[in-house]
C-alpha positions in Angstrom: -12.7 45.0 -5.7 -14.1 46.0 -2.3 -17.1 43.7 -2.8 -14.8 40.8 -3.7 -12.8 41.3 -0.5 -16.0 41.2 1.5 -17.0 38.0 -0.1 -13.5 36.5 0.4 -13.3 37.5 4.1 -15.7 34.8 5.4 -13.8 32.2 3.4 -10.4 33.0 4.9 -12.0 33.4 8.3 -13.6 29.9 8.3 -10.4 28.4 6.8 -8.4 29.7 9.7 -11.0 28.7 12.3 -11.1 25.1 10.9 -7.3 24.8 10.9 -7.1 26.0 14.5 -9.9 23.7 15.6 -8.2 20.7 14.1 -4.9 21.4 15.8 -6.6 21.8 19.1 -8.3 18.4 18.8 -6.0 15.6 19.9 -8.1 12.9 18.4 -8.2 14.7 15.0 -4.5 15.1 15.1 -4.1 11.4 15.7 -6.3 10.4 12.7 -4.9 13.0 10.4 -1.2 12.6 11.0 -0.4 9.5 13.2 -2.9 7.0 11.9 -1.7 7.2 8.2 1.9 6.9 9.4 1.0 3.7 11.3 -0.3 2.2 8.0 2.8 3.4 6.3 5.1 1.7 8.8 3.1 -1.5 8.8 3.0 -1.9 5.0 6.5 -0.4 4.7 7.8 -3.1 7.0 6.1 -5.8 4.9 7.0 -4.5 1.4 9.9 -2.1 2.2 12.8 -4.3 1.4 12.7 -6.6 -1.6 16.4 -7.4 -1.5 16.3 -9.6 1.6 14.6 -12.7 0.0 14.7 -15.9 1.9 12.8 -19.2 2.4 11.8 -20.4 5.8 12.5 -24.1 5.7 12.9 -27.1 8.0 16.1 -29.2 7.6 16.0 -32.9 8.6 19.3 -34.7 8.3 18.9 -38.5 8.5 22.4 -39.2 7.4 25.4 -39.5 9.7 28.1 -39.1 7.0 30.6 -36.3 7.2 29.5 -34.8 3.8 25.9 -34.6 5.0 27.0 -32.7 8.1 29.1 -30.3 6.0 26.1 -29.8 3.6 23.8 -29.1 6.5 26.2 -26.5 8.0 26.6 -24.8 4.6 22.8 -24.7 4.2 22.5 -23.0 7.6 25.0 -20.4 6.5 23.1 -19.8 3.2 21.4 -16.3 3.5 18.6 -17.6 1.2 17.6 -20.2 3.7 16.0 -19.4 7.0 16.1 -22.7 8.8 13.6 -23.4 11.6 15.7 -25.1 14.3 12.6 -26.3 16.2 11.7 -28.9 13.6 13.3 -32.2 14.5 11.3 -34.7 12.5 9.1 -35.0 9.4 5.9 -35.1 11.3 6.5 -31.7 12.9 7.6 -30.4 9.5 4.3 -31.5 7.9 2.3 -29.8 10.6 4.2 -26.5 10.2 3.9 -26.6 6.4 0.1 -27.3 6.7 -0.2 -24.2 8.9 2.1 -22.2 6.4 4.6 -21.6 9.2 7.4 -22.8 6.9 7.7 -22.9 3.1 9.2 -26.3 2.6 11.3 -29.1 4.2 14.8 -30.3 3.0 15.3 -34.0 3.9 18.7 -35.7 3.6 18.1 -39.5 3.4 20.2 -42.0 5.4 22.4 -42.8 2.4 23.1 -39.2 1.6 26.8 -38.5 1.2 27.9 -42.1 1.1 31.0 -42.8 -1.0 30.4 -46.1 -2.7 33.0 -45.5 -5.5 35.2 -43.1 -3.6 33.0 -40.1 -4.5 30.1 -39.0 -2.2 26.7 -39.0 -3.7 23.1 -38.7 -2.7 19.7 -37.2 -3.5 18.2 -34.5 -1.2 14.4 -34.5 -1.0 12.4 -31.2 -0.9 9.0 -31.6 0.7 6.3 -29.0 0.1 2.5 -28.8 0.0 0.3 -27.5 -2.8 0.0 -24.0 -1.3 3.9 -23.6 -1.4 4.5 -25.2 -4.8 6.4 -22.1 -6.2 8.6 -21.9 -3.1 9.4 -25.6 -3.4 10.3 -25.2 -7.1 12.5 -22.2 -6.3 14.2 -24.0 -3.5 14.9 -27.0 -5.8 16.6 -24.6 -8.2 18.7 -23.2 -5.5 19.9 -26.6 -4.3 20.4 -27.8 -7.8 22.7 -24.9 -8.5 24.6 -25.7 -5.3 24.9 -29.4 -6.2 26.2 -28.5 -9.7 29.0 -26.5 -8.0 29.8 -29.5 -5.7 29.7 -31.9 -8.6 32.3 -29.9 -10.6 34.7 -30.3 -7.7 34.6 -34.1 -8.1 34.2 -34.7 -11.8 35.5 -32.8 -14.8 32.8 -32.3 -17.4 32.7 -30.2 -20.6 30.3 -27.3 -20.5 28.3 -27.3 -23.7 25.6 -24.8 -22.9 25.9 -21.7 -20.8 23.7 -18.8 -19.7 24.7 -15.1 -19.9 23.0 -12.4 -17.8 22.9 -8.7 -18.8 21.7 -5.8 -16.7 19.2 -3.3 -18.1 21.2 -0.5 -16.4 18.0 0.9 -14.8 17.0 1.0 -11.2 14.1 -1.4 -10.5 11.1 -0.5 -8.4 10.4 -2.2 -5.1 7.0 -3.4 -4.0 6.8 -0.5 -1.5 7.1 2.0 -4.5 3.8 0.6 -5.8 2.2 0.2 -2.3 2.9 3.8 -1.3 0.4 5.1 -3.9 -2.3 3.0 -2.4 -1.5 4.1 1.1 -1.6 7.7 0.0 -5.0 7.1 -1.6 -6.3 5.5 1.6 -5.1 8.5 3.5 -6.9 10.9 1.2 -10.0 8.8 1.5 -9.9 8.9 5.3 -9.2 12.6 5.5 -11.8 13.5 2.9 -14.7 11.4 3.9 -14.5 10.5 7.6 -13.5 14.0 8.7 -16.5 16.0 7.4 -19.0 13.2 8.0 -18.2 13.4 11.8 -17.7 17.2 12.1 -20.7 18.6 10.2 -23.4 16.5 12.0 -21.8 17.4 15.3 -21.9 21.1 14.5 -25.6 20.7 13.4 -26.5 19.1 16.7 -24.8 21.9 18.7 -26.7 24.5 16.6 -23.5 26.1 15.3 -24.5 25.8 11.6 -28.0 27.2 12.5 -26.3 30.3 13.9 -24.1 30.6 10.8 -27.3 30.5 8.7 -28.7 33.6 10.5 -25.8 35.6 9.2 -25.0 36.8 5.7 -22.8 33.7 5.2 -23.5 31.9 1.9 -23.2 28.1 1.4 -20.5 28.5 -1.3 -18.4 30.6 1.1 -18.7 28.1 3.9 -17.9 25.2 1.5 -14.9 27.0 0.0 -13.4 27.9 3.4 -13.8 24.3 4.5 -12.2 22.9 1.3 -9.2 25.3 1.7 -8.6 24.4 5.4 -9.0 20.6 4.9 -6.9 20.6 1.7 -4.1 22.5 3.5 -4.2 20.1 6.4 -4.5 17.1 4.1 -1.4 18.2 2.1 0.5 18.7 5.3 -0.4 15.1 6.3 0.6 13.8 2.8 3.9 15.7 3.0 4.6 14.0 6.4 4.0 10.6 4.8 6.0 11.4 1.8 9.0 12.5 3.8 8.9 9.4 5.9 8.6 7.2 2.8 11.7 8.9 1.3 13.9 8.9 4.4 12.9 5.6 6.1 11.8 3.3 3.2 13.8 4.8 0.3 10.9 5.6 -1.9 12.0 5.7 -5.5 10.4 9.0 -6.6 10.7 9.2 -10.4 8.2 11.9 -11.1 8.2 15.7 -10.7 7.2 17.1 -7.4 5.0 19.8 -8.9 3.0 17.2 -10.8 2.8 15.1 -7.6 1.4 18.0 -5.6 -1.2 18.9 -8.4 -2.5 15.3 -8.5 -2.7 15.0 -4.7 -4.5 18.3 -4.5 -7.1 17.3 -7.0 -7.5 14.0 -5.2 -7.9 15.7 -1.8 -10.5 18.1 -3.3 -12.6 15.3 -4.7 -12.5 13.2 -1.6 -13.4 16.1 0.6 -16.3 16.9 -1.7 -17.7 13.4 -1.0 -17.4 13.9 2.7 -18.9 17.4 2.4 -21.9 16.0 0.6 -22.5 13.2 3.2 -21.8 15.4 6.2 -23.8 18.3 4.8 -26.9 16.1 4.2 -26.8 14.1 7.4 -28.7 15.5 10.4 -26.6 13.5 12.9 -23.7 11.1 13.1 -26.1 8.1 13.1 -27.0 9.0 9.5 -23.5 10.1 8.4 -21.5 7.1 9.7 -23.3 4.3 7.8 -23.5 6.3 4.6 -19.8 7.2 4.9 -18.9 3.5 5.3 -21.2 2.5 2.4 -19.4 4.9 0.1 -15.8 4.4 1.3 -15.5 0.7 1.6 -16.1 -0.2 -2.0 -13.5 2.4 -3.0 -11.1 1.1 -0.4 -11.2 -2.4 -1.8 -11.9 -1.8 -5.5 -9.6 1.2 -6.3 -6.2 -0.5 -6.0 -5.5 0.8 -2.5 -4.4 -2.6 -1.0 -3.9 -4.7 -4.1 -3.4 -4.0 -7.8 -6.5 -3.5 -10.0 -5.1 -5.8 -12.7 -5.6 -8.8 -10.3 -9.3 -8.3 -10.7 -11.5 -9.9 -13.4 -11.6 -7.8 -16.6 -15.3 -7.0 -16.2 -14.6 -5.6 -12.8 -11.6 -3.6 -14.0 -13.9 -1.9 -16.5 -16.1 -0.8 -13.6 -13.5 0.2 -11.1 -11.8 2.6 -13.4 -14.8 4.9 -13.0 -14.8 4.8 -9.2 -13.6 8.2 -7.9 -10.6 6.9 -6.0 -9.3 4.7 -8.8 -8.0 7.4 -11.1 -6.5 9.2 -8.1 -4.5 6.2 -6.9 -3.5 5.4 -10.5 -2.4 9.0 -11.2 -0.2 9.1 -8.1 1.3 5.7 -9.0 2.1 6.8 -12.5 3.7 10.0 -11.3 5.7 8.3 -8.6 6.8 5.1 -10.4 6.9 6.1 -14.1 7.6 9.8 -13.9 4.4 10.8 -15.8 3.2 14.4 -15.9 -0.3 15.8 -15.7 -0.3 16.0 -19.5 0.2 12.2 -19.7 -2.8 11.6 -17.4 -5.6 12.9 -19.5 -8.1 10.1 -19.0 -7.4 9.8 -15.3 -7.6 13.5 -14.6 -10.7 13.9 -16.8 -12.5 11.4 -14.6 -11.3 13.2 -11.4 -12.5 16.6 -12.7 -15.9 15.2 -13.9 -16.4 13.5 -10.5 -15.4 16.7 -8.7 -18.0 18.7 -10.6 -20.7 16.1 -10.0 -19.9 15.7 -6.3 -19.8 19.4 -5.5 -23.1 20.0 -7.4 -24.7 17.3 -5.2 -23.1 18.7 -2.1 -24.5 22.2 -2.7 -27.9 20.6 -3.5 -28.2 18.4 -0.4 -26.5 20.7 2.2 -28.6 21.4 5.3 -27.8 24.0 8.0 -29.6 21.9 10.6 
């Protein structure tokens, strides 16, 4: 027991030293806590609210009839239409559509709203380019529904076919609920790889690790202490992001918090192992930085961090599922959005565990004190 305590002492000592060192470093605090929150607020602002759906359109009224004026005003009051007041003619509208500044253009011809037989009539034109075809079709459906309501005020027609809508009685997920898992994966990637790849080479150049090597300190003790300290700080950073996501962006957390913590802890351990291997091998930052980028960038873009994996070709999906970060992001997403437990994540966690064993074996093998 006494021998075990002696072996444990260096681990706890280095863990405390690393945590104190990080909180004394303003730059490290920024990249550990502030930088992930900046990403969270940027993507949260983009995907945080799915309920406010609108189309940015130009509205060109070429008709001087009273009905056309009333229709233009009702369109401006429609919350689904965000009308660009700067567009005054079709030429400007085409230029803005070509630059994707607006989704489409609604044009009321000169004869729109004329009452030839006592009842106003006309045909509105929706102008859109090939890049905004879906927006144009959706806008046409919105105007068509509006025209049907107007038509019913002037003519009495029998309704032969109707549509009935039913609710599934379940709360739907927002785009932010899916995006959050990727942002969390990116945060773990940054904390795990870029931290050790910058710190370890710096300690080597200052001769700190060389002095450690002259003591009775063993590699596994030094590694364990670093893993504990970085995992603790990483979990604190994740907790900060999670609280902000819940309170500011109304994250729909469907899973169990214990399962969430377990998955994130395993992911942080794996990511830090990669950084440990790179930083432990590199003699200086000139070696560590390119290798860190070489490892992290493919994971960043192929692991579902910024866009779903299912958008990739099938052959690429079969490859990306074995990238270390992919099962981490997917596990977090399944826990958060579908309420899965660790017992439901057998394949994902198996890949994470296998990668963790491989990475730490490599890290022990290639580690250099100087």
